[in-house]
N, CA and C atoms as a LAMMPS dump frame, in Angstrom:
ITEM: TIMESTEP
0
ITEM: NUMBER OF ATOMS
672
ITEM: BOX BOUNDS ff ff ff
-5.0000000000000000e+02 5.0000000000000000e+02
-5.0000000000000000e+02 5.0000000000000000e+02
-5.0000000000000000e+02 5.0000000000000000e+02
ITEM: ATOMS id mol type element x y z
1 1 1 N -3.512 -49.135 21.385
2 1 2 C -2.667 -49.518 20.257
3 1 3 C -1.344 -48.756 20.313
4 2 1 N -0.227 -49.462 20.146
5 2 2 C 1.083 -48.847 20.185
6 2 3 C 1.307 -48.027 18.917
7 3 1 N 1.575 -46.724 19.077
8 3 2 C 1.765 -45.88 17.899
9 3 3 C 3.231 -45.527 17.68
10 4 1 N 4.129 -46.278 18.293
11 4 2 C 5.559 -46.017 18.13
12 4 3 C 6.066 -46.724 16.877
13 5 1 N 6.673 -45.952 15.979
14 5 2 C 7.224 -46.531 14.757
15 5 3 C 8.607 -47.103 14.998
16 6 1 N 9.486 -46.316 15.592
17 6 2 C 10.859 -46.777 15.805
18 6 3 C 11.403 -46.202 17.107
19 7 1 N 12.203 -47.017 17.787
20 7 2 C 12.851 -46.605 19.027
21 7 3 C 14.319 -47 18.978
22 8 1 N 15.151 -46.131 19.502
23 8 2 C 16.576 -46.43 19.645
24 8 3 C 16.95 -46.271 21.112
25 9 1 N 17.695 -47.233 21.617
26 9 2 C 18.088 -47.222 23.018
27 9 3 C 19.612 -47.32 23.139
28 10 1 N 20.206 -46.304 23.773
29 10 2 C 21.632 -46.31 24.11
30 10 3 C 22.505 -46.738 22.938
31 11 1 N 22.312 -46.048 21.802
32 11 2 C 23.071 -46.406 20.599
33 11 3 C 24.483 -45.836 20.661
34 12 1 N 25.431 -46.734 20.463
35 12 2 C 26.832 -46.358 20.287
36 12 3 C 27.291 -46.923 18.95
37 13 1 N 28.097 -46.155 18.24
38 13 2 C 28.661 -46.644 16.983
39 13 3 C 30.099 -46.172 16.859
40 14 1 N 30.997 -47.152 16.671
41 14 2 C 32.413 -46.863 16.493
42 14 3 C 32.89 -47.445 15.177
43 15 1 N 33.893 -46.806 14.596
44 15 2 C 34.538 -47.302 13.385
45 15 3 C 36.032 -47.427 13.645
46 16 1 N 36.639 -48.375 12.962
47 16 2 C 38.086 -48.556 13.06
48 16 3 C 38.787 -47.722 11.997
49 17 1 N 39.749 -46.93 12.41
50 17 2 C 40.553 -46.151 11.476
51 17 3 C 42.015 -46.271 11.884
52 18 1 N 42.788 -46.959 11.033
53 18 2 C 44.22 -47.176 11.312
54 18 3 C 44.436 -47.78 12.69
55 19 1 N 43.58 -48.755 13.025
56 19 2 C 43.733 -49.455 14.294
57 19 3 C 43.187 -48.715 15.495
58 20 1 N 42.568 -47.563 15.259
59 20 2 C 42.018 -46.768 16.356
60 20 3 C 40.5 -46.738 16.261
61 21 1 N 39.824 -46.889 17.403
62 21 2 C 38.367 -46.785 17.433
63 21 3 C 37.951 -45.312 17.404
64 22 1 N 37.136 -44.967 16.4
65 22 2 C 36.569 -43.623 16.318
66 22 3 C 35.106 -43.72 16.72
67 23 1 N 34.764 -43.153 17.869
68 23 2 C 33.398 -43.243 18.39
69 23 3 C 32.562 -42.104 17.806
70 24 1 N 31.506 -42.474 17.062
71 24 2 C 30.673 -41.471 16.392
72 24 3 C 29.378 -41.225 17.158
73 25 1 N 28.683 -42.291 17.539
74 25 2 C 27.496 -42.171 18.39
75 25 3 C 27.873 -42.59 19.799
76 26 1 N 27.395 -41.825 20.785
77 26 2 C 27.879 -42.022 22.151
78 26 3 C 26.742 -42.146 23.155
79 27 1 N 25.715 -42.921 22.763
80 27 2 C 24.605 -43.152 23.679
81 27 3 C 23.374 -42.356 23.307
82 28 1 N 22.778 -42.699 22.168
83 28 2 C 21.627 -41.962 21.639
84 28 3 C 20.333 -42.712 21.932
85 29 1 N 19.358 -42.006 22.472
86 29 2 C 18.009 -42.535 22.677
87 29 3 C 17.038 -41.721 21.825
88 30 1 N 16.079 -42.416 21.201
89 30 2 C 15.13 -41.725 20.327
90 30 3 C 13.856 -42.542 20.211
91 31 1 N 12.71 -41.867 20.253
92 31 2 C 11.412 -42.49 20.008
93 31 3 C 10.666 -41.659 18.972
94 32 1 N 10.175 -42.332 17.927
95 32 2 C 9.433 -41.659 16.865
96 32 3 C 8.059 -42.3 16.755
97 33 1 N 7.014 -41.493 16.858
98 33 2 C 5.646 -41.997 16.816
99 33 3 C 5.072 -41.951 15.403
100 34 1 N 3.98 -42.649 15.225
101 34 2 C 3.3 -42.684 13.929
102 34 3 C 2.926 -41.268 13.488
103 35 1 N 3.282 -40.919 12.257
104 35 2 C 2.935 -39.62 11.705
105 35 3 C 3.756 -38.456 12.221
106 36 1 N 4.731 -38.726 13.071
107 36 2 C 5.528 -37.651 13.677
108 36 3 C 6.645 -37.203 12.734
109 37 1 N 6.911 -35.897 12.734
110 37 2 C 7.987 -35.304 11.95
111 37 3 C 9.098 -34.882 12.909
112 38 1 N 10.234 -35.544 12.817
113 38 2 C 11.361 -35.283 13.712
114 38 3 C 12.507 -34.686 12.908
115 39 1 N 12.971 -33.517 13.314
116 39 2 C 14.109 -32.867 12.658
117 39 3 C 15.339 -32.991 13.549
118 40 1 N 16.441 -33.427 12.962
119 40 2 C 17.711 -33.526 13.67
120 40 3 C 18.655 -32.488 13.087
121 41 1 N 19.162 -31.631 13.953
122 41 2 C 20.041 -30.555 13.517
123 41 3 C 21.375 -30.673 14.242
124 42 1 N 22.34 -29.888 13.768
125 42 2 C 23.65 -29.885 14.402
126 42 3 C 24.744 -29.714 13.375
127 43 1 N 25.954 -29.393 13.824
128 43 2 C 27.066 -29.2 12.897
129 43 3 C 27.397 -30.479 12.131
130 44 1 N 28.091 -30.317 11.02
131 44 2 C 28.549 -31.476 10.257
132 44 3 C 29.539 -32.283 11.098
133 45 1 N 29.512 -33.601 10.905
134 45 2 C 30.467 -34.462 11.588
135 45 3 C 30.115 -34.807 13.012
136 46 1 N 28.847 -34.592 13.4
137 46 2 C 28.455 -34.868 14.788
138 46 3 C 27.699 -36.184 14.951
139 47 1 N 27.49 -36.915 13.833
140 47 2 C 26.855 -38.228 13.94
141 47 3 C 25.451 -38.319 13.399
142 48 1 N 24.946 -37.259 12.785
143 48 2 C 23.551 -37.254 12.329
144 48 3 C 23.299 -38.303 11.247
145 49 1 N 24.134 -38.32 10.229
146 49 2 C 23.949 -39.294 9.147
147 49 3 C 24.194 -40.713 9.636
148 50 1 N 25.146 -40.875 10.525
149 50 2 C 25.398 -42.202 11.104
150 50 3 C 24.166 -42.706 11.843
151 51 1 N 23.494 -41.817 12.564
152 51 2 C 22.267 -42.207 13.257
153 51 3 C 21.2 -42.648 12.263
154 52 1 N 21.052 -41.93 11.146
155 52 2 C 20.081 -42.342 10.133
156 52 3 C 20.403 -43.734 9.602
157 53 1 N 21.678 -44.044 9.442
158 53 2 C 22.065 -45.382 8.976
159 53 3 C 21.629 -46.456 9.971
160 54 1 N 21.701 -46.156 11.257
161 54 2 C 21.244 -47.116 12.271
162 54 3 C 19.72 -47.264 12.218
163 55 1 N 19.026 -46.137 12.137
164 55 2 C 17.563 -46.178 12.093
165 55 3 C 17.059 -46.843 10.818
166 56 1 N 17.815 -46.713 9.739
167 56 2 C 17.436 -47.322 8.465
168 56 3 C 17.878 -48.758 8.32
169 57 1 N 18.45 -49.319 9.383
170 57 2 C 18.902 -50.719 9.402
171 57 3 C 19.965 -50.98 8.34
172 58 1 N 20.701 -49.931 7.973
173 58 2 C 21.791 -50.077 7.013
174 58 3 C 23.061 -50.558 7.692
175 59 1 N 23.183 -50.268 8.97
176 59 2 C 24.333 -50.697 9.767
177 59 3 C 23.843 -51.169 11.128
178 60 1 N 24.626 -52.005 11.751
179 60 2 C 24.355 -52.411 13.126
180 60 3 C 25.096 -51.479 14.08
181 61 1 N 24.47 -51.107 15.185
182 61 2 C 25.197 -50.319 16.175
183 61 3 C 26.273 -51.166 16.845
184 62 1 N 27.286 -50.516 17.352
185 62 2 C 28.299 -51.228 18.132
186 62 3 C 27.685 -51.724 19.433
187 63 1 N 26.881 -50.87 20.05
188 63 2 C 26.135 -51.205 21.265
189 63 3 C 24.77 -50.543 21.144
190 64 1 N 23.745 -51.197 21.691
191 64 2 C 22.426 -50.588 21.722
192 64 3 C 21.385 -51.383 20.962
193 65 1 N 20.164 -50.885 20.98
194 65 2 C 19.031 -51.562 20.352
195 65 3 C 18.261 -50.596 19.451
196 66 1 N 17.734 -51.145 18.363
197 66 2 C 16.803 -50.423 17.496
198 66 3 C 15.559 -51.285 17.356
199 67 1 N 14.426 -50.796 17.852
200 67 2 C 13.156 -51.512 17.756
201 67 3 C 12.295 -50.855 16.689
202 68 1 N 11.903 -51.635 15.693
203 68 2 C 11.036 -51.126 14.638
204 68 3 C 9.665 -51.762 14.802
205 69 1 N 8.68 -50.936 15.148
206 69 2 C 7.316 -51.414 15.419
207 69 3 C 7.36 -52.585 16.392
208 70 1 N 8.214 -52.441 17.401
209 70 2 C 8.322 -53.434 18.458
210 70 3 C 9.262 -54.584 18.179
211 71 1 N 9.806 -54.667 16.973
212 71 2 C 10.718 -55.758 16.612
213 71 3 C 12.152 -55.331 16.905
214 72 1 N 12.861 -56.124 17.688
215 72 2 C 14.261 -55.839 17.983
216 72 3 C 15.095 -56.215 16.765
217 73 1 N 15.594 -55.22 16.061
218 73 2 C 16.215 -55.464 14.756
219 73 3 C 17.685 -55.85 14.834
220 74 1 N 18.353 -55.501 15.92
221 74 2 C 19.795 -55.74 15.971
222 74 3 C 20.136 -57.218 16.112
223 75 1 N 19.158 -58.035 16.466
224 75 2 C 19.405 -59.476 16.59
225 75 3 C 18.933 -60.255 15.361
226 76 1 N 18.349 -59.558 14.39
227 76 2 C 17.874 -60.234 13.183
228 76 3 C 19.037 -60.556 12.258
229 77 1 N 18.91 -61.631 11.488
230 77 2 C 19.903 -61.911 10.461
231 77 3 C 19.777 -60.856 9.364
232 78 1 N 20.828 -60.677 8.581
233 78 2 C 20.846 -59.59 7.595
234 78 3 C 19.706 -59.707 6.589
235 79 1 N 19.357 -60.931 6.197
236 79 2 C 18.27 -61.103 5.227
237 79 3 C 16.962 -60.542 5.775
238 80 1 N 16.673 -60.805 7.049
239 80 2 C 15.443 -60.295 7.664
240 80 3 C 15.495 -58.774 7.806
241 81 1 N 16.669 -58.25 8.148
242 81 2 C 16.82 -56.798 8.248
243 81 3 C 16.592 -56.143 6.891
244 82 1 N 17.121 -56.764 5.841
245 82 2 C 16.95 -56.222 4.492
246 82 3 C 15.485 -56.237 4.073
247 83 1 N 14.776 -57.312 4.414
248 83 2 C 13.354 -57.397 4.079
249 83 3 C 12.563 -56.307 4.795
250 84 1 N 12.876 -56.103 6.058
251 84 2 C 12.198 -55.071 6.845
252 84 3 C 12.514 -53.684 6.282
253 85 1 N 13.754 -53.473 5.958
254 85 2 C 14.189 -52.182 5.398
255 85 3 C 13.474 -51.889 4.079
256 86 1 N 13.393 -52.896 3.228
257 86 2 C 12.811 -52.702 1.907
258 86 3 C 11.307 -52.474 1.967
259 87 1 N 10.64 -53.153 2.886
260 87 2 C 9.178 -53.086 2.93
261 87 3 C 8.639 -51.968 3.817
262 88 1 N 9.461 -51.451 4.728
263 88 2 C 8.934 -50.519 5.732
264 88 3 C 9.591 -49.14 5.755
265 89 1 N 10.752 -48.991 5.104
266 89 2 C 11.519 -47.753 5.238
267 89 3 C 11.819 -47.165 3.864
268 90 1 N 11.572 -45.871 3.721
269 90 2 C 11.921 -45.152 2.499
270 90 3 C 13.044 -44.168 2.785
271 91 1 N 13.941 -44.01 1.824
272 91 2 C 15.105 -43.14 1.997
273 91 3 C 15.092 -42.021 0.959
274 92 1 N 15.393 -40.812 1.411
275 92 2 C 15.584 -39.673 0.511
276 92 3 C 16.871 -38.974 0.947
277 93 1 N 17.826 -38.871 0.02
278 93 2 C 19.121 -38.298 0.353
279 93 3 C 19.311 -36.948 -0.341
280 94 1 N 20.398 -36.256 0.019
281 94 2 C 20.702 -34.978 -0.628
282 94 3 C 20.929 -35.175 -2.119
283 95 1 N 21.59 -36.267 -2.471
284 95 2 C 21.791 -36.623 -3.871
285 95 3 C 20.792 -37.72 -4.215
286 96 1 N 20.125 -37.576 -5.327
287 96 2 C 18.95 -38.403 -5.617
288 96 3 C 19.262 -39.88 -5.835
289 97 1 N 20.466 -40.22 -6.282
290 97 2 C 20.866 -41.611 -6.528
291 97 3 C 19.92 -42.329 -7.495
292 98 1 N 19.402 -41.61 -8.462
293 98 2 C 18.595 -42.238 -9.51
294 98 3 C 19.523 -42.89 -10.531
295 99 1 N 19.053 -43.965 -11.154
296 99 2 C 19.843 -44.639 -12.179
297 99 3 C 19.728 -43.849 -13.482
298 100 1 N 20.838 -43.355 -14.021
299 100 2 C 20.774 -42.416 -15.147
300 100 3 C 20.229 -43.015 -16.435
301 101 1 N 20.349 -44.339 -16.593
302 101 2 C 19.889 -44.964 -17.833
303 101 3 C 18.4 -45.305 -17.811
304 102 1 N 17.747 -45.142 -16.653
305 102 2 C 16.329 -45.454 -16.505
306 102 3 C 15.516 -44.165 -16.493
307 103 1 N 14.284 -44.244 -17.024
308 103 2 C 13.411 -43.074 -16.951
309 103 3 C 12.762 -42.992 -15.572
310 104 1 N 11.93 -41.965 -15.377
311 104 2 C 11.352 -41.713 -14.055
312 104 3 C 10.524 -42.896 -13.563
313 105 1 N 9.666 -43.431 -14.417
314 105 2 C 8.829 -44.563 -14.019
315 105 3 C 9.694 -45.761 -13.651
316 106 1 N 10.692 -46.05 -14.446
317 106 2 C 11.551 -47.213 -14.189
318 106 3 C 12.318 -47.059 -12.882
319 107 1 N 12.776 -45.856 -12.572
320 107 2 C 13.462 -45.627 -11.302
321 107 3 C 12.53 -45.829 -10.115
322 108 1 N 11.317 -45.314 -10.221
323 108 2 C 10.376 -45.396 -9.101
324 108 3 C 9.925 -46.83 -8.851
325 109 1 N 9.766 -47.617 -9.909
326 109 2 C 9.202 -48.955 -9.758
327 109 3 C 10.194 -49.99 -9.233
328 110 1 N 11.482 -49.671 -9.195
329 110 2 C 12.49 -50.662 -8.81
330 110 3 C 12.237 -51.317 -7.449
331 111 1 N 11.943 -50.556 -6.384
332 111 2 C 11.71 -51.215 -5.092
333 111 3 C 10.547 -52.206 -5.126
334 112 1 N 9.528 -51.908 -5.923
335 112 2 C 8.399 -52.826 -6.044
336 112 3 C 8.787 -54.112 -6.738
337 113 1 N 9.593 -54.005 -7.779
338 113 2 C 10.058 -55.207 -8.478
339 113 3 C 10.882 -56.083 -7.549
340 114 1 N 11.7 -55.457 -6.707
341 114 2 C 12.58 -56.212 -5.811
342 114 3 C 11.78 -57.05 -4.822
343 115 1 N 10.632 -56.541 -4.361
344 115 2 C 9.839 -57.32 -3.401
345 115 3 C 8.865 -58.273 -4.08
346 116 1 N 8.89 -58.325 -5.419
347 116 2 C 8.077 -59.311 -6.127
348 116 3 C 6.76 -58.813 -6.667
349 117 1 N 6.532 -57.513 -6.657
350 117 2 C 5.319 -56.962 -7.24
351 117 3 C 5.356 -57.16 -8.758
352 118 1 N 4.219 -57.422 -9.366
353 118 2 C 4.187 -57.635 -10.812
354 118 3 C 4.607 -56.363 -11.544
355 119 1 N 5.179 -56.539 -12.725
356 119 2 C 5.66 -55.389 -13.487
357 119 3 C 4.52 -54.421 -13.817
358 120 1 N 3.375 -54.963 -14.217
359 120 2 C 2.244 -54.101 -14.567
360 120 3 C 1.786 -53.278 -13.369
361 121 1 N 1.723 -53.925 -12.204
362 121 2 C 1.309 -53.208 -10.999
363 121 3 C 2.347 -52.157 -10.616
364 122 1 N 3.632 -52.494 -10.796
365 122 2 C 4.696 -51.539 -10.493
366 122 3 C 4.587 -50.298 -11.371
367 123 1 N 4.346 -50.521 -12.652
368 123 2 C 4.224 -49.392 -13.575
369 123 3 C 3.045 -48.511 -13.184
370 124 1 N 1.915 -49.149 -12.905
371 124 2 C 0.712 -48.401 -12.522
372 124 3 C 0.951 -47.582 -11.253
373 125 1 N 1.583 -48.202 -10.262
374 125 2 C 1.805 -47.502 -8.998
375 125 3 C 2.847 -46.396 -9.16
376 126 1 N 3.899 -46.669 -9.932
377 126 2 C 4.934 -45.655 -10.154
378 126 3 C 4.346 -44.426 -10.835
379 127 1 N 3.489 -44.649 -11.812
380 127 2 C 2.856 -43.523 -12.5
381 127 3 C 1.943 -42.748 -11.554
382 128 1 N 1.234 -43.462 -10.691
383 128 2 C 0.366 -42.802 -9.716
384 128 3 C 1.182 -41.95 -8.749
385 129 1 N 2.297 -42.497 -8.261
386 129 2 C 3.14 -41.756 -7.324
387 129 3 C 3.766 -40.532 -7.985
388 130 1 N 4.228 -40.693 -9.209
389 130 2 C 4.802 -39.55 -9.917
390 130 3 C 3.753 -38.465 -10.149
391 131 1 N 2.522 -38.874 -10.399
392 131 2 C 1.444 -37.898 -10.554
393 131 3 C 1.19 -37.165 -9.238
394 132 1 N 1.29 -37.895 -8.121
395 132 2 C 1.073 -37.278 -6.813
396 132 3 C 2.133 -36.233 -6.49
397 133 1 N 3.34 -36.404 -7.033
398 133 2 C 4.394 -35.411 -6.803
399 133 3 C 4.515 -34.457 -8.001
400 134 1 N 3.42 -34.384 -8.776
401 134 2 C 3.275 -33.42 -9.874
402 134 3 C 4.297 -33.62 -10.992
403 135 1 N 4.547 -34.886 -11.313
404 135 2 C 5.459 -35.209 -12.409
405 135 3 C 4.769 -36.082 -13.455
406 136 1 N 3.474 -35.877 -13.63
407 136 2 C 2.717 -36.696 -14.576
408 136 3 C 3.161 -36.481 -16.027
409 137 1 N 3.873 -35.403 -16.289
410 137 2 C 4.377 -35.142 -17.642
411 137 3 C 5.846 -35.516 -17.802
412 138 1 N 6.389 -36.257 -16.832
413 138 2 C 7.812 -36.592 -16.863
414 138 3 C 8.056 -38.106 -16.792
415 139 1 N 7.042 -38.906 -17.081
416 139 2 C 7.174 -40.357 -16.941
417 139 3 C 8.381 -40.906 -17.702
418 140 1 N 8.593 -40.446 -18.909
419 140 2 C 9.616 -41.019 -19.786
420 140 3 C 10.934 -40.243 -19.764
421 141 1 N 11.025 -39.258 -18.898
422 141 2 C 12.248 -38.463 -18.818
423 141 3 C 13.281 -39.168 -17.938
424 142 1 N 14.519 -39.179 -18.39
425 142 2 C 15.621 -39.719 -17.598
426 142 3 C 16.144 -38.632 -16.66
427 143 1 N 16.873 -39.025 -15.604
428 143 2 C 17.321 -38.033 -14.618
429 143 3 C 18.035 -36.829 -15.221
430 144 1 N 18.852 -37.06 -16.239
431 144 2 C 19.582 -35.961 -16.855
432 144 3 C 18.701 -34.96 -17.573
433 145 1 N 17.443 -35.327 -17.798
434 145 2 C 16.494 -34.446 -18.472
435 145 3 C 15.576 -33.723 -17.485
436 146 1 N 15.839 -33.894 -16.197
437 146 2 C 15.005 -33.303 -15.15
438 146 3 C 15.788 -32.246 -14.381
439 147 1 N 15.066 -31.293 -13.811
440 147 2 C 15.696 -30.312 -12.925
441 147 3 C 16.037 -30.974 -11.593
442 148 1 N 16.815 -30.265 -10.765
443 148 2 C 17.167 -30.808 -9.46
444 148 3 C 15.948 -31.092 -8.599
445 149 1 N 14.984 -30.172 -8.621
446 149 2 C 13.763 -30.382 -7.845
447 149 3 C 12.958 -31.557 -8.348
448 150 1 N 12.911 -31.722 -9.666
449 150 2 C 12.192 -32.858 -10.246
450 150 3 C 12.886 -34.168 -9.908
451 151 1 N 14.201 -34.179 -9.933
452 151 2 C 14.94 -35.387 -9.562
453 151 3 C 14.628 -35.797 -8.126
454 152 1 N 14.577 -34.821 -7.22
455 152 2 C 14.28 -35.143 -5.827
456 152 3 C 12.854 -35.64 -5.661
457 153 1 N 11.933 -35.135 -6.46
458 153 2 C 10.554 -35.627 -6.376
459 153 3 C 10.443 -37.053 -6.922
460 154 1 N 11.229 -37.376 -7.932
461 154 2 C 11.286 -38.772 -8.387
462 154 3 C 11.841 -39.652 -7.268
463 155 1 N 12.883 -39.178 -6.6
464 155 2 C 13.467 -39.942 -5.494
465 155 3 C 12.459 -40.132 -4.362
466 156 1 N 11.645 -39.106 -4.097
467 156 2 C 10.612 -39.231 -3.069
468 156 3 C 9.564 -40.251 -3.489
469 157 1 N 9.142 -40.206 -4.747
470 157 2 C 8.176 -41.197 -5.237
471 157 3 C 8.743 -42.606 -5.107
472 158 1 N 10.014 -42.772 -5.43
473 158 2 C 10.661 -44.085 -5.276
474 158 3 C 10.641 -44.527 -3.812
475 159 1 N 10.89 -43.598 -2.896
476 159 2 C 10.882 -43.93 -1.471
477 159 3 C 9.507 -44.383 -0.999
478 160 1 N 8.451 -43.953 -1.696
479 160 2 C 7.079 -44.285 -1.299
480 160 3 C 6.554 -45.557 -1.965
481 161 1 N 7.328 -46.145 -2.854
482 161 2 C 6.841 -47.24 -3.698
483 161 3 C 6.271 -48.397 -2.885
484 162 1 N 6.903 -48.741 -1.783
485 162 2 C 6.461 -49.9 -0.999
486 162 3 C 5.682 -49.506 0.252
487 163 1 N 5.067 -48.319 0.229
488 163 2 C 4.229 -47.844 1.345
489 163 3 C 4.958 -47.886 2.684
490 164 1 N 6.079 -47.192 2.808
491 164 2 C 6.844 -47.258 4.055
492 164 3 C 6.098 -46.63 5.221
493 165 1 N 6.392 -47.121 6.408
494 165 2 C 5.86 -46.496 7.613
495 165 3 C 6.827 -45.455 8.165
496 166 1 N 8.056 -45.447 7.627
497 166 2 C 9.079 -44.494 8.068
498 166 3 C 9.845 -43.981 6.855
499 167 1 N 10.008 -42.665 6.777
500 167 2 C 10.881 -42.059 5.775
501 167 3 C 12.06 -41.417 6.501
502 168 1 N 13.254 -41.722 6.026
503 168 2 C 14.474 -41.116 6.54
504 168 3 C 15.038 -40.208 5.453
505 169 1 N 15.219 -38.944 5.778
506 169 2 C 15.664 -37.967 4.786
507 169 3 C 16.915 -37.258 5.288
508 170 1 N 17.975 -37.316 4.499
509 170 2 C 19.26 -36.715 4.868
510 170 3 C 19.528 -35.518 3.954
511 171 1 N 19.309 -34.323 4.482
512 171 2 C 19.491 -33.076 3.729
513 171 3 C 18.775 -33.11 2.371
514 172 1 N 17.482 -33.447 2.342
515 172 2 C 16.8 -33.629 1.053
516 172 3 C 16.66 -32.352 0.235
517 173 1 N 16.755 -31.188 0.892
518 173 2 C 16.644 -29.921 0.155
519 173 3 C 18.001 -29.251 -0.035
520 174 1 N 19.068 -29.954 0.304
521 174 2 C 20.401 -29.346 0.308
522 174 3 C 20.845 -28.795 -1.029
523 175 1 N 20.393 -29.4 -2.132
524 175 2 C 20.809 -28.958 -3.466
525 175 3 C 19.701 -28.233 -4.225
526 176 1 N 18.629 -27.851 -3.518
527 176 2 C 17.46 -27.284 -4.197
528 176 3 C 17.335 -25.788 -3.939
529 177 1 N 16.71 -25.097 -4.902
530 177 2 C 16.427 -23.681 -4.687
531 177 3 C 15.21 -23.537 -3.774
532 178 1 N 14.856 -22.293 -3.467
533 178 2 C 13.8 -22.039 -2.486
534 178 3 C 12.465 -22.632 -2.911
535 179 1 N 12.088 -22.452 -4.168
536 179 2 C 10.792 -22.95 -4.629
537 179 3 C 10.739 -24.474 -4.615
538 180 1 N 11.807 -25.114 -5.099
539 180 2 C 11.843 -26.578 -5.11
540 180 3 C 11.859 -27.128 -3.689
541 181 1 N 12.554 -26.433 -2.789
542 181 2 C 12.583 -26.856 -1.383
543 181 3 C 11.196 -26.785 -0.762
544 182 1 N 10.47 -25.713 -1.057
545 182 2 C 9.123 -25.547 -0.506
546 182 3 C 8.183 -26.631 -1.01
547 183 1 N 8.302 -26.975 -2.293
548 183 2 C 7.454 -28.018 -2.849
549 183 3 C 7.753 -29.368 -2.202
550 184 1 N 9.042 -29.679 -2.023
551 184 2 C 9.404 -30.953 -1.401
552 184 3 C 8.927 -30.998 0.044
553 185 1 N 9.071 -29.882 0.759
554 185 2 C 8.584 -29.817 2.142
555 185 3 C 7.088 -30.09 2.207
556 186 1 N 6.319 -29.438 1.341
557 186 2 C 4.869 -29.632 1.341
558 186 3 C 4.509 -31.092 1.076
559 187 1 N 5.223 -31.724 0.155
560 187 2 C 4.957 -33.132 -0.156
561 187 3 C 5.251 -34.022 1.043
562 188 1 N 6.374 -33.788 1.702
563 188 2 C 6.727 -34.592 2.879
564 188 3 C 5.695 -34.41 3.988
565 189 1 N 5.303 -33.176 4.233
566 189 2 C 4.321 -32.905 5.297
567 189 3 C 2.973 -33.566 4.972
568 190 1 N 2.566 -33.489 3.708
569 190 2 C 1.304 -34.117 3.296
570 190 3 C 1.349 -35.628 3.508
571 191 1 N 2.473 -36.235 3.204
572 191 2 C 2.625 -37.685 3.369
573 191 3 C 2.469 -38.067 4.838
574 192 1 N 3.108 -37.31 5.713
575 192 2 C 3 -37.6 7.149
576 192 3 C 1.557 -37.461 7.628
577 193 1 N 0.893 -36.413 7.174
578 193 2 C -0.48 -36.159 7.615
579 193 3 C -1.463 -37.17 7.029
580 194 1 N -1.365 -37.414 5.736
581 194 2 C -2.377 -38.219 5.047
582 194 3 C -2.164 -39.72 5.212
583 195 1 N -0.924 -40.148 5.323
584 195 2 C -0.625 -41.581 5.388
585 195 3 C -0.258 -42.057 6.79
586 196 1 N -0.002 -41.097 7.694
587 196 2 C 0.474 -41.484 9.016
588 196 3 C 1.907 -41.956 9.001
589 197 1 N 2.643 -41.589 7.951
590 197 2 C 4.042 -41.984 7.834
591 197 3 C 4.892 -41.153 8.787
592 198 1 N 5.839 -41.795 9.439
593 198 2 C 6.772 -41.078 10.309
594 198 3 C 7.939 -40.564 9.474
595 199 1 N 8.502 -39.44 9.896
596 199 2 C 9.607 -38.821 9.161
597 199 3 C 10.706 -38.425 10.134
598 200 1 N 11.924 -38.849 9.821
599 200 2 C 13.107 -38.351 10.53
600 200 3 C 13.972 -37.672 9.483
601 201 1 N 14.229 -36.394 9.686
602 201 2 C 14.92 -35.607 8.675
603 201 3 C 16.125 -34.897 9.279
604 202 1 N 17.268 -35.084 8.664
605 202 2 C 18.469 -34.321 9.001
606 202 3 C 18.515 -33.134 8.052
607 203 1 N 18.557 -31.933 8.594
608 203 2 C 18.449 -30.763 7.718
609 203 3 C 19.03 -29.518 8.37
610 204 1 N 19.453 -28.588 7.503
611 204 2 C 19.804 -27.237 7.939
612 204 3 C 18.751 -26.233 7.464
613 205 1 N 17.684 -26.739 6.83
614 205 2 C 16.631 -25.877 6.308
615 205 3 C 15.777 -25.368 7.476
616 206 1 N 15.812 -24.067 7.705
617 206 2 C 15.15 -23.494 8.882
618 206 3 C 13.638 -23.694 8.862
619 207 1 N 13.037 -23.661 7.675
620 207 2 C 11.586 -23.85 7.587
621 207 3 C 11.211 -25.274 7.958
622 208 1 N 11.95 -26.242 7.437
623 208 2 C 11.688 -27.634 7.792
624 208 3 C 11.818 -27.836 9.296
625 209 1 N 12.85 -27.25 9.864
626 209 2 C 13.078 -27.401 11.303
627 209 3 C 11.935 -26.774 12.09
628 210 1 N 11.536 -25.569 11.715
629 210 2 C 10.528 -24.839 12.492
630 210 3 C 9.165 -25.522 12.464
631 211 1 N 8.892 -26.31 11.414
632 211 2 C 7.582 -26.939 11.278
633 211 3 C 7.568 -28.397 11.735
634 212 1 N 8.696 -28.896 12.223
635 212 2 C 8.754 -30.272 12.716
636 212 3 C 8.013 -30.385 14.048
637 213 1 N 7.554 -31.598 14.348
638 213 2 C 6.888 -31.843 15.63
639 213 3 C 7.893 -31.917 16.772
640 214 1 N 9.09 -32.39 16.458
641 214 2 C 10.138 -32.558 17.468
642 214 3 C 11.463 -32.153 16.842
643 215 1 N 12.216 -31.305 17.531
644 215 2 C 13.522 -30.855 17.058
645 215 3 C 14.583 -31.354 18.033
646 216 1 N 15.569 -32.062 17.509
647 216 2 C 16.645 -32.604 18.33
648 216 3 C 17.978 -32.091 17.805
649 217 1 N 18.803 -31.599 18.709
650 217 2 C 20.127 -31.115 18.308
651 217 3 C 21.179 -32.132 18.709
652 218 1 N 22.026 -32.482 17.738
653 218 2 C 23.088 -33.444 17.992
654 218 3 C 24.423 -32.724 18.02
655 219 1 N 25.23 -33.094 18.995
656 219 2 C 26.58 -32.546 19.092
657 219 3 C 27.496 -33.614 19.67
658 220 1 N 28.565 -33.9 18.946
659 220 2 C 29.559 -34.87 19.399
660 220 3 C 28.939 -36.219 19.748
661 221 1 N 28 -36.67 18.879
662 221 2 C 27.477 -38.023 19.004
663 221 3 C 26.353 -38.225 19.985
664 222 1 N 25.824 -37.139 20.556
665 222 2 C 24.7 -37.258 21.496
666 222 3 C 23.721 -36.115 21.245
667 223 1 N 22.489 -36.292 21.706
668 223 2 C 21.529 -35.195 21.691
669 223 3 C 21.782 -34.293 22.891
670 224 1 N 21.694 -32.99 22.651
671 224 2 C 21.963 -32.04 23.74
672 224 3 C 20.735 -31.157 23.973
């Protein structure tokens, strides 16, 4: 049985700026297996976040291929890419991007509603996920009523709503104190172990890096 979650082959990504091509990715290859924790490190501005956008099917590479569970995604129409992204990939960013007017349950259940899950089932699952990240007493709290660590745990629960096979995390502990960072790390590691979920994380957190299964350093758009 193939245990590869996502593969990238010879990824190049350029952007146009004032009529000039700015090359950000310069030939990146990557393979991530089921349940594997991959940490990507490197200075700011070297292409790490851009690579996550390619792996998350948020952008198309200028050149190269991204295979998700064997499916060549770069040739799919945008609607199919969006469906795959929504059903298979969870995102956790440095900033939680929670909707301020919605409470914790409402924020977590949104991805389920988008794919057509019934409202009652969404509520039940959102409450279960929030309980798993130790927020069972925060169901009705809005983001402004939560600490930074609690906001990130709501964002993690939201990322898990549709049972993703891949989580992409971009500096998820960047705004958290030591205790909140440790709690988020433990939750991510448990998810990988218990669910077989793959994780690709861009981070400067030394503990996260040291405990990853694979550490990749990016510099000037390539792994070194």
